[in-house]
GUKOLTI-868033 format. One record per residue (C-alpha): x, y, z; residue number from 1. Coordinates in steps of 0.05 Angstrom, whole numbers, plus 5000, padded with zeros to 4 digits. Example, Ala and Ser with C-alpha at 12.3 -4.5 7.8 and 13.67 -1.06 7.14 Angstrom:
REM GUKOLTI-868033
5246;4910;5156;1 .
5273;4979;5143;2 .
***
This chain:
REM GUKOLTI-868033
3987;2043;8168;1 .
3914;2053;8187;2 .
3865;2099;8154;3 .
3860;2141;8214;4 .
3933;2152;8215;5 .
3934;2169;8139;6 .
3882;2222;8150;7 .
3918;2252;8206;8 .
3980;2257;8164;9 .
3940;2286;8108;10 .
3909;2340;8159;11 .
3980;2356;8185;12 .
4005;2365;8112;13 .
3947;2411;8094;14 .
3958;2454;8157;15 .
4035;2456;8140;16 .
4014;2478;8069;17 .
3967;2533;8097;18 .
4022;2557;8144;19 .
4072;2556;8087;20 .
4020;2596;8043;21 .
4006;2644;8098;22 .
4078;2656;8110;23 .
4092;2669;8035;24 .
4031;2721;8035;25 .
4060;2751;8100;26 .
4130;2757;8067;27 .
4096;2789;8006;28 .
4057;2840;8047;29 .
4120;2857;8092;30 .
4159;2868;8024;31 .
4113;2923;8004;32 .
4142;2992;8004;33 .
4073;3017;8018;34 .
4038;3013;8086;35 .
3987;2957;8089;36 .
3936;2934;8136;37 .
3870;2892;8136;38 .
3803;2901;8172;39 .
3747;2854;8176;40 .
3673;2870;8168;41 .
3669;2891;8241;42 .
3729;2938;8233;43 .
3776;2895;8271;44 .
3846;2897;8249;45 .
3871;2831;8224;46 .
3938;2850;8194;47 .
3986;2908;8202;48 .
4055;2905;8164;49 .
4121;2938;8185;50 .
4113;2998;8138;51 .
4048;3013;8172;52 .
4087;3007;8239;53 .
4135;3058;8218;54 .
4090;3107;8182;55 .
4034;3110;8237;56 .
4084;3096;8297;57 .
4040;3037;8319;58 .
4068;2970;8334;59 .
4027;2913;8305;60 .
4019;2875;8373;61 .
3981;2940;8399;62 .
3935;2947;8339;63 .
3919;2877;8314;64 .
3855;2852;8342;65 .
3833;2924;8359;66 .
3774;2962;8328;67 .
3805;3012;8279;68 .
3762;3069;8299;69 .
3772;3061;8371;70 .
3847;3066;8360;71 .
3842;3122;8310;72 .
3781;3161;8332;73 .
3816;3225;8309;74 .
3806;3200;8236;75 .
3730;3194;8243;76 .
3717;3268;8224;77 .
3763;3257;8162;78 .
3759;3225;8094;79 .
3788;3160;8125;80 .
3723;3143;8158;81 .
3675;3164;8104;82 .
3717;3129;8046;83 .
3728;3067;8082;84 .
3654;3060;8100;85 .
3634;3075;8025;86 .
3682;3022;8002;87 .
3655;2970;8054;88 .
3582;2988;8043;89 .
3585;2989;7967;90 .
3637;2934;7957;91 .
3677;2982;7914;92 .
3752;3004;7911;93 .
3766;3077;7930;94 .
3824;3123;7926;95 .
3839;3187;7958;96 .
3887;3235;7994;97 .
3877;3265;8062;98 .
3918;3300;8117;99 .
3927;3266;8181;100 .
3935;3320;8235;101 .
3959;3276;8292;102 .
4024;3259;8251;103 .
4022;3324;8208;104 .
4029;3282;8144;105 .
3991;3273;8078;106 .
3968;3202;8064;107 .
3948;3171;7996;108 .
3903;3114;8008;109 .
3878;3058;7961;110 .
3824;3016;7990;111 .
3803;2947;7963;112 .
3745;2901;7985;113 .
3775;2834;8008;114 .
3712;2791;8015;115 .
3709;2792;8091;116 .
3736;2864;8098;117 .
3782;2915;8069;118 .
3851;2915;8047;119 .
3881;2984;8055;120 .
3946;3009;8024;121 .
3974;3076;8042;122 .
4037;3119;8036;123 .
4067;3183;8062;124 .
4060;3239;8005;125 .
4073;3297;8048;126 .
4135;3320;8009;127 .
4104;3311;7942;128 .
4038;3346;7969;129 .
4082;3404;7998;130 .
4116;3411;7930;131 .
4044;3416;7900;132 .
4024;3467;7950;133 .
4088;3505;7941;134 .
4077;3505;7865;135 .
4010;3527;7877;136 .
4030;3584;7918;137 .
4082;3600;7869;138 .
4029;3601;7812;139 .
3985;3644;7857;140 .
4044;3691;7868;141 .
4056;3693;7794;142 .
3979;3708;7783;143 .
3979;3762;7834;144 .
4044;3793;7806;145 .
4016;3789;7733;146 .
3946;3815;7751;147 .
3966;3868;7800;148 .
4027;3894;7765;149 .
4023;3967;7745;150 .
4060;3953;7682;151 .
4018;3924;7623;152 .
4031;3851;7611;153 .
3998;3795;7567;154 .
4010;3725;7546;155 .
4001;3703;7470;156 .
4003;3640;7434;157 .
4064;3633;7389;158 .
4031;3594;7338;159 .
3965;3628;7330;160 .
3986;3695;7361;161 .
3919;3697;7399;162 .
3919;3731;7469;163 .
3916;3679;7524;164 .
3918;3724;7585;165 .
3916;3799;7600;166 .
3930;3836;7661;167 .
3888;3896;7684;168 .
3942;3949;7674;169 .
3942;3927;7598;170 .
3866;3932;7594;171 .
3868;4001;7626;172 .
3926;4025;7582;173 .
3899;4002;7517;174 .
3823;4012;7527;175 .
3802;3941;7506;176 .
3762;3904;7558;177 .
3782;3830;7572;178 .
3731;3795;7530;179 .
3753;3839;7467;180 .
3828;3823;7481;181 .
3815;3751;7484;182 .
3784;3752;7414;183 .
3844;3790;7386;184 .
3914;3772;7364;185 .
3977;3813;7375;186 .
3970;3836;7301;187 .
3910;3877;7320;188 .
3953;3923;7365;189 .
4004;3933;7310;190 .
3998;3987;7252;191 .
3994;3955;7184;192 .
4058;3987;7158;193 .
4095;3954;7215;194 .
4080;3882;7197;195 .
4142;3865;7162;196 .
4178;3887;7226;197 .
4136;3847;7269;198 .
4145;3781;7234;199 .
4220;3791;7233;200 .
4213;3797;7310;201 .
4170;3737;7312;202 .
4220;3690;7276;203 .
4270;3703;7332;204 .
4221;3684;7385;205 .
4218;3610;7376;206 .
4261;3584;7440;207 .
4228;3573;7504;208 .
4264;3620;7554;209 .
4291;3665;7501;210 .
4287;3734;7528;211 .
4285;3795;7481;212 .
4263;3868;7477;213 .
4248;3917;7423;214 .
4219;3987;7415;215 .
4155;3982;7373;216 .
4092;4019;7357;217 .
4025;4000;7384;218 .
3954;4026;7371;219 .
3906;4037;7428;220 .
3829;4023;7420;221 .
3820;4101;7409;222 .
3868;4100;7352;223 .
3924;4133;7391;224 .
3994;4111;7366;225 .
4046;4096;7423;226 .
4116;4076;7426;227 .
4132;4020;7473;228 .
4187;3976;7495;229 .
4168;3907;7491;230 .
4206;3855;7535;231 .
4186;3781;7525;232 .
4202;3714;7549;233 .
4178;3648;7517;234 .
4140;3604;7564;235 .
4096;3542;7567;236 .
4027;3569;7585;237 .
3971;3520;7598;238 .
4009;3470;7556;239 .
4022;3518;7497;240 .
4080;3549;7466;241 .
4070;3622;7487;242 .
4105;3686;7502;243 .
4100;3729;7564;244 .
4103;3800;7543;245 .
4116;3865;7591;246 .
4100;3930;7559;247 .
4135;3997;7580;248 .
4103;4060;7549;249 .
4163;4102;7519;250 .
4117;4151;7480;251 .
4137;4211;7521;252 .
4210;4192;7520;253 .
4209;4182;7446;254 .
4174;4245;7430;255 .
4225;4281;7474;256 .
4279;4246;7436;257 .
4249;4267;7370;258 .
4243;4341;7395;259 .
4315;4335;7420;260 .
4335;4309;7351;261 .
4295;4369;7320;262 .
4328;4414;7366;263 .
4397;4391;7348;264 .
4378;4394;7274;265 .
4362;4469;7288;266 .
4427;4476;7323;267 .
4466;4450;7258;268 .
4424;4498;7216;269 .
4447;4556;7263;270 .
4515;4528;7262;271 .
4520;4533;7187;272 .
4498;4605;7194;273 .
4543;4625;7250;274 .
4601;4574;7256;275 .
4587;4573;7328;276 .
4588;4513;7374;277 .
4515;4515;7406;278 .
4507;4473;7469;279 .
4444;4454;7513;280 .
4458;4433;7581;281 .
4408;4398;7625;282 .
4428;4419;7692;283 .
4383;4366;7728;284 .
4413;4304;7691;285 .
4482;4338;7673;286 .
4473;4322;7599;287 .
4500;4366;7547;288 .
4479;4364;7475;289 .
4520;4400;7420;290 .
4510;4419;7350;291 .
4558;4403;7293;292 .
4600;4465;7312;293 .
4637;4422;7362;294 .
4665;4382;7307;295 .
4675;4440;7259;296 .
4711;4485;7310;297 .
4745;4438;7358;298 .
4743;4371;7320;299 .
4705;4329;7372;300 .
4662;4278;7337;301 .
4604;4267;7391;302 .
4545;4312;7398;303 .
4526;4289;7470;304 .
4568;4294;7530;305 .
4565;4310;7606;306 .
4579;4373;7647;307 .
4645;4338;7671;308 .
4669;4327;7598;309 .
4660;4402;7586;310 .
4696;4418;7653;311 .
4755;4373;7633;312 .
4762;4411;7566;313 .
4764;4481;7596;314 .
4838;4504;7604;315 .
4858;4488;7678;316 .
4883;4560;7684;317 .
4814;4587;7665;318 .
4767;4534;7696;319 .
4763;4567;7767;320 .
4741;4635;7740;321 .
4694;4602;7690;322 .
4659;4563;7749;323 .
4657;4625;7791;324 .
4623;4666;7735;325 .
4570;4611;7726;326 .
4558;4601;7798;327 .
4549;4678;7804;328 .
4499;4674;7750;329 .
4457;4622;7782;330 .
4462;4647;7853;331 .
4440;4716;7833;332 .
4386;4690;7783;333 .
4421;4726;7726;334 .
4395;4702;7660;335 .
4452;4721;7611;336 .
4527;4714;7613;337 .
4586;4727;7569;338 .
4656;4700;7585;339 .
4721;4686;7549;340 .
4760;4626;7562;341 .
4807;4573;7526;342 .
4776;4507;7506;343 .
4813;4442;7487;344 .
4810;4415;7416;345 .
4809;4344;7399;346 .
4884;4345;7379;347 .
4901;4375;7447;348 .
4908;4448;7423;349 .
4870;4503;7455;350 .
4826;4555;7424;351 .
4797;4621;7454;352 .
4723;4624;7456;353 .
4673;4672;7475;354 .
4616;4637;7510;355 .
4548;4671;7508;356 .
4496;4636;7548;357 .
4429;4642;7583;358 .
4397;4603;7638;359 .
4326;4575;7651;360 .
4298;4573;7720;361 .
4234;4535;7740;362 .
4176;4564;7781;363 .
4213;4554;7844;364 .
4273;4592;7820;365 .
4316;4530;7813;366 .
4360;4525;7749;367 .
4342;4471;7701;368 .
4374;4487;7635;369 .
4428;4528;7605;370 .
4441;4542;7531;371 .
4497;4576;7502;372 .
4538;4590;7439;373 .
4616;4585;7438;374 .
4649;4629;7383;375 .
4719;4616;7362;376 .
4756;4683;7379;377 .
4828;4657;7372;378 .
4843;4700;7313;379 .
4812;4763;7348;380 .
4852;4748;7411;381 .
4915;4740;7371;382 .
4903;4809;7335;383 .
4889;4843;7399;384 .
4951;4813;7430;385 .
4991;4836;7367;386 .
4961;4905;7376;387 .
4980;4904;7450;388 .
5052;4886;7429;389 .
5055;4941;7378;390 .
5026;4991;7429;391 .
5082;4966;7476;392 .
5135;4978;7425;393 .
5106;5046;7406;394 .
5106;5067;7478;395 .
5177;5046;7483;396 .
5195;5090;7423;397 .
5155;5145;7452;398 .
5194;5137;7514;399 .
5261;5138;7476;400 .
5240;5197;7440;401 .
5218;5234;7503;402 .
5278;5217;7543;403 .
5338;5192;7505;404 .
5333;5239;7443;405 .
5320;5299;7494;406 .
5385;5291;7528;407 .
5434;5296;7466;408 .
5388;5346;7433;409 .
5388;5389;7497;410 .
5462;5388;7497;411 .
5471;5408;7423;412 .
5419;5464;7432;413 .
5458;5490;7490;414 .
5525;5487;7454;415 .
5494;5524;7392;416 .
5469;5577;7439;417 .
5539;5586;7466;418 .
5569;5597;7396;419 .
5516;5645;7382;420 .
5544;5693;7437;421 .
5573;5756;7411;422 .
5629;5758;7462;423 .
5657;5688;7452;424 .
5722;5684;7421;425 .
5748;5633;7366;426 .
5786;5591;7417;427 .
5726;5578;7459;428 .
5689;5559;7397;429 .
5742;5506;7380;430 .
5736;5481;7452;431 .
5660;5472;7445;432 .
5660;5436;7375;433 .
5683;5369;7406;434 .
5626;5373;7452;435 .
5580;5385;7398;436 .
5606;5328;7357;437 .
5596;5281;7415;438 .
5527;5303;7428;439 .
5511;5294;7353;440 .
5539;5224;7353;441 .
5497;5208;7414;442 .
5436;5232;7379;443 .
5451;5196;7317;444 .
5461;5132;7359;445 .
5391;5143;7390;446 .
5359;5154;7323;447 .
5393;5091;7294;448 .
5366;5052;7352;449 .
5297;5077;7340;450 .
5300;5062;7268;451 .
5322;4992;7285;452 .
5266;4982;7335;453 .
5214;5008;7286;454 .
5241;4964;7231;455 .
5235;4903;7276;456 .
5167;4921;7296;457 .
5140;4929;7223;458 .
5176;4866;7201;459 .
***
């Protein structure tokens, strides 16, 4: 074989190797999950893989050999143009993200100098970017909910107890400005004598997502002591184990409760002196507060109930009259009432009570509160009934005396007057004696009946 033929064979072999190498490179580029293309120094597209075809909906035969910016002139105002030129001009790699309006997608791009141009890798990150945007919106929503909430809120570090974030409502409520708060810990808003209680609570707050609430005391900047309901949830805040806390001021409620307890205690003191069951009915809420007399007289253990509970314990035969009396009182703006009825005990029996009450009206004349005292009059009612029964028997005896006794007695008196006549003979007297005897026996029977009834009454 001649030297020319050998050279020709070698050239063919080199070309084949180059083709094989280019094929392997193409196979590698086509196997990329990222879209990929290349441009030369004149921005002519020299390669365009199948992922680039799918992502940009551009067949390679329409783009290869074309100027990139002539095909994608919409990208010139965007980062694509400036960043590609920066990589080309400075022979550096760049990485960026940009939104591509024609396809409504977010693209992540990595650009590398390739000696004669640029190699560009890119992929669709729309879903990830939308998630980030959604997360940012949620974060912004949280920030707005936190900052604009009318309820005081703060976040503190579970380790250092330092305040990490404070909303405006907390600043307004406690009197510290934001800078002051951020220099403080939660210990600074708690009274010294409550520290043991605070540390007991903190030992329970060690799990992310743990929700808890408690009634505690806080101190404002001006020294005022307030009762608050603290509701908290453990969270991660800026990479720190923290607790998000919402504070609801219950000072007025707690003071009202203390006043109510003091009022109940006064009821109990009065109860010891009077043995009455004293009640306080909040007409607006329906709640009724009782002193200890409710247990002493009726055996009921609880000292708080509702209007419905009271109604259910009034004897069914008395309830309608009692309600009418109360309604009449309210309708006619009467302040005092006294009514007798039967009230059910814990054992199911009933006691007679005399209920004295007065009602409070607001400035508009609407009833808001009613306070009363129930006195056990069962013994009195029993005595009155016994007297009424006695009077009934006495009336019966009186009637017997005035009617039944009068009849035989009149007969006897009449017969005696006949015997006293001067002209009556002995035979006539003998005829009158049986009648006199019969009338006497009749009178005797009536007297015995009276004695029997009297004895029964006295026994």
